[in-house]
N, C-alpha and C positions, 0 to 999 in steps of 0.2 A: 812435232807437227801434229795438230789436231785432226779428227775425222772429218770428211766433206757432208755438209748438209746432206740429211737423205741417207746417210750410210751409219752400218753400225760396225764397229772394230772387231776383229776374230776374238778379241779379250770378253768384249760384252756379250759376244755368242756363246761362248764356252761357258760363263755362267749363267746365262738364259738356258742352255741346253741342260742343265743339270737341275735346272728349278731353283737356282740358290737367289735370296736377295741378295742386296749388296752388305747388309749387316752381317748374315748369314756366311757368305764367302768371306768378309774379312776376318770372321768367328775362327773359320777352318786353316785360313792361310795362316793366321796367328800361332794356332796350333803346331803346324808345320815349321814356322819359323823362329817361334817363340819370341814374335815382335809384336809390335803395338798398331798394325795398321786399321783405320776404321773406314765406314764406309763413304766419307767423303775421299779419302784418298784412292779408294778403287775408282771411284765415279772419275777421278781427275784422270786415273790411269787409262780407263777404258775411254775416255775421250780424247785422251792425247794432250790434255793441258799440261800433264806431268810427265815425265819420266819415270817409269819403275825401275828402282835399285837392281844390283844383280842379286842380290840376297833372297828379295820379292820375286824378281823374276824366276828364279829356280823353284820358290816356293809355290807359285801359281802354276808353272808348267806341270809341277806333280801332283797339284789340286785337280786341274782340267786335263790331265792326260795328255797334254798337246805339246808340241815343240816350240821352244821359243822363239823360232824366226817367224813362227805363224802369228802367235799370240800377241806381238809387240811389232809387228810389221808396221801400224799406223804409228808409230812411235818414232821408228826409225827412217821415216821417209819413204819405205817402201810402197809395192803396190798393195791396194786395202783388200783386194779380192784373195781369195785363198790360191787360185792358180797364180796371181801375179806374186803372191808373196813366198808361195811354196815351191813355184814352178813344177818340176817333175818329181820333187819330193814329196807331192799328194801322193803320189804311189810309194806304197808302203815296200811291195815286193810282187815282182814279177813272177806267174805261177806257170812253170813250163810244162808241168807233168800233170795227166789227170788225176792220181792222187794227191799230189798237191792241192790240186783245185777243190777236189772233194773236204778235204781233211780242213782247207781255209773257210769253206762253206759252212761245215760242221761247226767250228769254232766261232763264226760270227753268230749262228743260232744257240749255242751254248752258252755264249758271255754276253747275249742280250738281255738288258732287266727293263728297260724302259720301252723301247720300241722294236719292233722285227717286221720289216717289210720284204716280202717276196712277190717277185713278179716273173711271169712266163705260164705256158700252158704243158712244157715239155719235160717236167720235172719226173724222174724215176727212182735216182739213187735212193736205195732203202735208207743208209747209214744217215743222210741229208734229211728225208722227210721224217724218220724218227726222232731226228734232234730237234727239228721243229715241233714236233709233238711233245716231246719231252720238256721243253721250253714253256709251251702253253699251259701244261699239265701243272708245272710245279711251280709259275709265277703266274698267280691270279691276276696280278697289276699289269703283267706285260700287254701291251697293246700289239696285236697282231694283225695286220693286213697283208691280203693275198690278191695280187692283182692279174687275173686271168686274160690270155689275148685268144679270145674262142675259146671252144670246149677243151677240156684235157684230152691231152693227145695219147695218154697212156693210161690202162685200169690202176696202176699204181699210185697215180696222182690222183685220179678220180676217190679211190678209197681213202686215200690221205685227208681230203677235203670233208668225206664224211666223217671220219676220224675225229677231225678238228669241230665238228659241228657236235659231235657226242661230246667232244670235251667242254665246250661251252656254248651258251645260246647268244646268238649276235644280237639280240634285242635286249641282253641286259647290260647293264652300267657298272662300272667300278668309279668312284671319284667323278662321277660325273660325265666320263668317257666309255663309249662301245668300246669294249677291248678285242672283238673280233669283227673284222669285217672282209668278206670275200666277194670280189666283184667279177664281172665280164664288161672288158671296156668294148667301145663300138668295133667293128670290123675293121673299119678304115683305118685305125690305128694301127703304127709299125710296132711288131712286138718287142719289148724289151727284157732283158735277163738280168735279174741281179738279185742280191740277198745283202740288205742293209741294217745295221743296229743304231744304235745311238753313238754309238763309238767305233766301229770299222763296216766295210763294205767289202764285197766280192763282186767283181764283174766277169763273168765268162767272156773269152775271146774265140774267134775261130783256130783252129788248129794251127801250128806251127810247125806239124809235122806230115801233114796230108791235108787230102778234101775234105775226108769226112769228119764231122763232127765238131764240137766245142769242147775241145780237153785243155784248154790252156784259160790264163784270166790273170788280173790285178788285183790285189790286196790294197784297198785304200784305207786313208787314216779318217779321223774322226769329222773334221771339215766337209770333206767329199761325201762323207757317208750321213752327216745331215742332211744335205742337199737331196742326196737318193730319198731318203727318210721322206723330205716333202715332195719329192717326184711322186711317192707313190700316194701319197695323200691326194694329190691335185690327180692323178690318174683316177681314184675310186672315185672322184666327185662326179665324173661323168660316166660311171659303169653300171651295169645292171645288177644290183644284189641278187648273191646266192646264198640263200639264208636257211635251207633247210635241204635233208639227206635226198629227198625226191627231185629237188630241183637241181642238186650235182648228177642225181641219174639220168635226168632228162638232156644233159649235155654229154651223156656219155658215147653219143652214136659214132665218133670219129677216133676213139681211141684205136690203138693197135695200127698207126700208120708208123713207115719204116722209120729206124732212129739210128742216130750214130752213137757211138761211146759217150760223148760230151752232152749228152742231153741229161742234165743232171736236175 
């Protein structure tokens, strides 16, 4: 079953997410499978003109770190969207405790290598904020976007933003890309809370245990994470840039508001 006009298969999106050409992807696949796939075969598999065999399916799943039922849904006559292909399988794990939620969010930051998108103005969990700072400090090519919905609600977040600006100049570029962007979206926008890398994402949820806080959440896989990274890019397109410590301090007037345990 070939892909529909104007759509791209999950297999093609997975390759593009890693920045690989067809030739590069074929070379890496062959190292895994010890096979002889070439660029034209990969193109045919991506478009659905040809069906991928079992060995190469396993190899591509390993190469792209994604489940076979997602990568090859277009070949198997399934829904072409990630939610249609994966159903509730897009959720890797439900996080039902605050400690699980924090650990998962820290892991997304620690394991980010290409993109790290963080949204929300209520973060205050020190281990989480430190993990973001360490990722930015240790990986100069990592692209970090922070989308604020109004001013930082807590001094911890404002201090974190200042430290990010001390670690990187938002005006500098690497490989032609600005690797640090902090922005405040219009006040009319509904606040979003998530952290996403190129390979995973966590979305906090209202508490399953009581009225206060956001101490639960869901851990999402690569396809959903890619969509949230794009969400962050689009949000910043309409955001007011915050590029200096002075600009952060000017936003700090509203910190210290009441908070629940789940404001991380």
